[in-house]
N, C-alpha and C positions, 0 to 999 in steps of 0.2 A: 164456835165453838173449837178451840183447837183442838188434835190430837199427838198423842203416842202413838208410835209406832213404832217397828220393828223390818230394817235390811236385809231381804232373802238373803244374797250372800254375802253378809260380811255378821250378819248375827247384831248388829248396832241400834241404838234407838235413832229416832232421826224424828225433833220440832213440828210437825202441819201446822197452820195454822195459816190466817189471813190480815193481812195489810194494807190498807190503802188500798182495795179492793183486789189486791193481790194473793195467788193462795203462794204461801210462803214453806220451804223445806227446808230446814235445819239439821243437818248432822250433824253426832255428839259421838266420842270415842267410848261412849259408853256402853258396856255387854245388856244384852237382856236379862235382865233381875228383876223379880218386887220393886226389894230396896232403887235401885235405880229409877225403875218407874213414876215411883214413889215420891223421889227425887223432883225428878220431870216433869213430874204434875204439881211439887211447888212452883217451879218455876213458870212454867206453862202459867196456871191461876193467876202468879204478878204482873206475864209478862201483859195478859189478857186486859184483866184491871185498869194497867197502865193504856196501852188502847179503847179503850173504852172511855177513858178520864183526858185520854188528849195526848198526855203526857212519854208514851212510850218513845223511845229512841232504839235506832235498834241498832245503831253500834257502837252498843253501850254493854248492849245479848250477846250480837254476833261482829265481832272486831273485824275478823278477817275473812268476814261473807264478801263474797262481786252483792251481792244487796243489798247492802250497806253500805254499799258508796252510791249507789244507783237512787237508793232512798234518801242520802242527802242531801247529794243533788237535786231533783222533786222535793224534796223541804223547805220553806221557805225561813230562812234567817231572824231570827229577831234583833230588833234595832230602830234604824227611824222609818221603818218599815210600816208600822205600825200608832197609831194614837196615845198616849198617855191614856192611861184611866180616867184621869177628871178633866180630862181633857175632850174624850169621848162621852164623858156624862154631862158637859154642858152644853155641847151640842144636842144630843140625845133630849136632856128637856127641855132647851129652844125647841126645838121641834113636839113635841109632845101636849110642851105644857096647853097652851090652846085649845088641846082637846078634853082638860082632865079638870075637871070640877075643883077648887079653891082647898077644899079640906082631901082631897087625893094629893093638891099638890106641898101641903102642907106635914101632910105622911112621907113623902116622897124624900123630899129635904131633910125631916127629919132621921131616915133609915141612912139618909148618905152621908149624910153631918155626923151620924153618934157608931155606925156599924161599918160606915164603907173607905171611909173619908177622911 
């Protein structure tokens, strides 16, 4: 869980949170007021939700941060590195079908055909 803190020397707020196992602190230009804390709390809640879902892009929130470049270099790029969902499902089914009963296989195929593929 992240937090909103105040820099003592400048009386401005900064976000303190964890991403990819690292502690991240990003300063804002906002002075420490209840209204600004409320704004940052909403941003922090959205940011943490995206981290939980795995959709967080550091550079979208903090484009000028040195850590944004560091995390962007470490993140895998989408493209040919990952199989398409259909290809993955076919390989997964080939691996798992020998372990399953026919009724379960039928249910899985139904769900895949009607809901996912």
